[in-house]
C-alpha positions in Angstrom: 136.4 81.4 -16.0 139.8 80.4 -17.3 142.4 80.1 -14.5 145.4 81.4 -16.5 145.8 82.9 -19.9 149.3 82.6 -21.4 150.2 85.1 -24.1 153.0 84.9 -26.6 153.6 87.9 -28.8 154.8 86.8 -32.3 156.9 88.8 -34.7 158.0 86.3 -37.4 159.2 83.8 -34.9 156.9 80.9 -35.8 159.3 78.1 -34.9 160.1 79.5 -31.5 156.4 80.0 -30.8 155.6 76.4 -31.7 158.4 75.0 -29.6 157.4 77.1 -26.6 153.7 76.1 -26.9 154.7 72.4 -27.2 156.5 72.7 -23.8 153.4 74.2 -22.2 151.1 71.6 -23.7 153.3 68.9 -22.3 153.6 70.6 -19.0 149.8 71.1 -18.6 148.7 67.7 -19.8 147.5 66.7 -16.2 147.1 70.3 -14.9 144.0 70.7 -12.7 143.6 74.3 -13.8 142.0 75.6 -17.0 144.7 77.0 -19.2 144.3 79.2 -22.3 147.1 79.9 -24.7 146.9 83.0 -27.0 149.3 84.0 -29.8 149.1 87.7 -30.4 150.6 88.1 -33.8 152.4 91.3 -34.7 153.6 90.0 -38.1 150.3 89.9 -40.1 150.9 86.1 -40.4 153.8 86.6 -42.7 155.5 83.5 -41.2 152.4 81.3 -41.5 152.0 81.0 -37.8 148.2 80.9 -38.0 148.1 77.9 -40.2 150.8 76.2 -38.2 148.8 76.6 -35.0 145.6 75.4 -36.7 147.5 72.2 -37.7 149.4 71.5 -34.5 147.5 73.3 -31.7 143.9 74.0 -32.7 143.0 74.9 -29.1 145.4 77.9 -29.2 143.7 81.2 -29.9 145.3 83.1 -32.7 144.9 86.9 -32.6 145.9 89.2 -35.5 147.0 92.4 -33.9 146.7 94.3 -37.2 150.4 95.0 -37.4 153.4 95.4 -35.1 151.7 97.1 -32.2 154.6 96.4 -29.8 155.3 94.0 -26.9 153.1 95.6 -24.2 150.1 96.3 -26.5 150.4 92.8 -28.1 150.2 91.2 -24.6 147.3 93.3 -23.6 145.3 92.4 -26.7 146.0 88.7 -26.0 144.9 89.0 -22.3 141.8 90.9 -23.2 140.8 88.2 -25.7 140.8 85.5 -23.0 139.8 86.8 -19.5 141.2 84.8 -16.7 142.1 84.8 -13.0 145.8 85.2 -13.9 147.6 86.6 -16.9 151.0 85.2 -17.9 153.2 87.1 -20.3 155.7 84.6 -21.7 158.4 85.2 -24.3 158.5 83.1 -27.4 162.1 81.9 -26.6 161.1 80.2 -23.4 160.9 76.5 -22.6 159.1 74.8 -19.7 161.3 72.0 -18.3 159.9 68.5 -18.7 157.9 67.0 -15.8 158.1 70.3 -13.8 154.3 71.1 -13.7 155.4 74.7 -13.8 152.1 76.3 -14.8 150.3 74.4 -12.1 152.8 75.5 -9.5 152.6 79.1 -10.6 148.8 79.2 -10.3 149.0 77.4 -6.9 151.6 79.9 -5.7 149.3 82.8 -6.6 146.3 81.1 -5.0 148.3 80.5 -1.8 149.5 84.1 -1.6 146.5 86.4 -2.5 148.3 89.4 -1.3 150.9 89.1 -4.1 150.2 91.0 -7.3 152.8 89.5 -9.6 155.4 86.8 -9.6 158.4 86.0 -11.9 159.9 82.5 -11.9 163.6 81.8 -11.9 165.0 82.0 -15.4 167.9 79.8 -16.6 169.9 80.2 -19.7 169.7 77.3 -22.1 173.0 76.0 -20.7 171.5 75.9 -17.2 173.2 78.9 -15.8 171.3 81.6 -13.9 169.7 84.4 -15.8 169.3 87.6 -13.8 165.6 88.4 -14.1 164.7 90.5 -11.1 165.8 94.1 -10.6 165.9 97.2 -8.4 164.3 100.6 -8.9 167.7 102.1 -8.2 168.0 105.5 -9.9 171.8 105.4 -10.6 171.4 101.8 -12.0 168.5 102.8 -14.1 170.4 105.8 -15.4 173.3 103.7 -16.7 171.0 101.0 -18.1 171.7 102.1 -21.7 175.4 101.5 -21.1 174.6 98.0 -19.9 172.7 97.3 -23.1 175.8 98.0 -25.2 177.9 95.8 -22.8 179.9 98.6 -21.2 179.5 96.7 -17.9 182.0 94.3 -19.3 184.5 97.1 -20.0 184.2 99.6 -17.2 184.2 98.9 -13.5 181.9 101.8 -12.6 179.3 100.6 -15.0 179.6 97.1 -13.7 179.1 98.3 -10.1 175.7 99.8 -10.9 174.7 97.0 -13.3 175.3 94.5 -10.6 173.1 96.5 -8.2 170.4 96.7 -10.9 170.5 92.9 -11.4 170.5 92.2 -7.7 173.6 90.1 -7.9 174.2 90.7 -4.2 171.3 88.5 -3.1 170.8 84.7 -3.0 168.8 83.7 -6.1 167.8 80.5 -4.3 165.5 82.5 -2.2 161.8 83.4 -2.9 161.3 87.0 -1.9 159.8 90.3 -2.8 161.7 92.3 -5.4 161.2 95.6 -7.2 160.5 94.2 -10.6 160.7 91.1 -12.7 161.5 90.6 -16.3 158.6 90.7 -18.7 159.8 87.5 -20.4 157.9 85.5 -17.8 155.6 87.4 -15.4 152.2 86.4 -14.0 149.7 89.0 -12.8 146.4 88.5 -11.0 143.2 89.9 -12.4 142.5 92.1 -9.4 145.8 93.9 -10.0 144.7 94.7 -13.6 141.4 96.0 -12.2 143.3 98.6 -10.1 146.5 99.2 -12.0 145.5 98.6 -15.6 147.5 96.8 -18.3 150.9 97.5 -19.7 151.4 101.2 -20.4 151.2 101.4 -24.1 153.5 104.4 -24.3 156.3 101.8 -24.3 156.5 100.1 -27.6 159.1 97.6 -26.2 161.4 97.5 -23.2 160.8 98.8 -19.6 157.0 98.2 -19.8 157.7 95.4 -17.3 159.5 97.7 -15.0 156.8 100.3 -15.3 154.0 97.8 -14.6 155.7 96.4 -11.5 156.3 99.9 -10.2 152.6 100.7 -10.6 151.8 97.5 -8.7 153.9 98.6 -5.8 152.4 102.0 -5.9 149.0 100.4 -5.4 150.1 98.1 -2.6 150.6 94.9 -4.6 154.0 93.2 -3.9 156.0 91.7 -6.7 157.8 88.4 -6.0 160.6 86.3 -7.4 160.0 82.6 -7.1 163.3 80.7 -7.0 162.0 77.2 -7.1 159.8 77.6 -10.2 162.1 77.4 -13.2 161.8 78.3 -16.9 164.5 78.2 -19.5 165.0 81.4 -21.6 167.2 82.1 -24.6 167.2 85.9 -24.0 168.3 87.2 -27.4 169.1 90.9 -26.2 168.6 92.3 -29.7 169.5 95.8 -28.6 173.1 94.9 -27.6 174.2 93.5 -31.0 175.8 96.7 -32.2 178.6 98.0 -29.9 179.0 101.6 -29.1 176.3 104.2 -28.3 176.3 106.2 -31.6 176.7 103.1 -33.8 173.9 101.3 -31.9 171.6 104.3 -32.4 172.4 104.6 -36.0 172.4 100.9 -37.0 170.2 99.2 -34.5 166.5 100.0 -34.5 166.0 97.9 -31.4 168.6 100.0 -29.5 166.7 103.1 -30.5 163.5 101.7 -29.2 165.2 100.7 -26.0 166.5 104.2 -25.5 163.1 105.8 -26.2 161.5 103.6 -23.6 164.2 104.5 -21.1 163.5 108.2 -21.7 159.8 107.7 -21.3 160.3 105.8 -18.1 162.5 108.5 -16.5 160.1 111.2 -17.6 157.0 109.3 -16.2 158.6 108.6 -12.8 160.6 111.8 -12.4 160.7 112.9 -8.8 159.4 109.5 -7.6 162.5 107.4 -7.9 162.7 104.9 -5.0 162.8 101.2 -4.5 160.7 99.1 -2.2 162.8 96.1 -1.4 166.5 95.9 -1.0 
């Protein structure tokens, strides 16, 4: 069986996908584990990603999702197409640093800690600064999350207070430790977890499916960890924050509307069960 399946969900982002895959191929050139890369295409190959993969990376599995089925569903289809011991959801705008052996170290970390259900590596912005990628199940912080998405944390102190709590800015990010949830831009999950918890909840078209999945893992006794010494660079586009103001964002920004819909679904699903497991 494949050791790790890495899935990229594509939506007309061929160049990003190819760049991310190149960094993985370089990283795993001497990897002792069997790695399978899958591109789950939500764009019906409108950007020509299928032909580009056939020409540059013929070992990569191309999967046509039949349309834009969303982030969670796209990842799930990719995982199911290539069963493995570990499943790694990785955003198309990520880059594995050179000579880091990141994929090998992630698999080894999971092998060495069989009690852990999921791990998220440290993410750095392209300029090398820290990107906050682990979070709390803190109800007040979750409630103000839509305000964070439109950058109100930069305007109002009370929003910034809860945003900082959500982002765990009060803990040393040079420490490997359990956290409530990790960003779906880079999260690796073991097969046994999927057997108990299932895949991403497909009620979320995009956003908060990572939070929901990690919460389900904790509910089933599978800890989620942040690994500070395994590093991936991530551009982090934040499409839903491009239009300022709540009403303007909802009217003009489809991504912001999707984000708000996921937020409502999350609150409804976990109503009466709001708690967090690690502080």
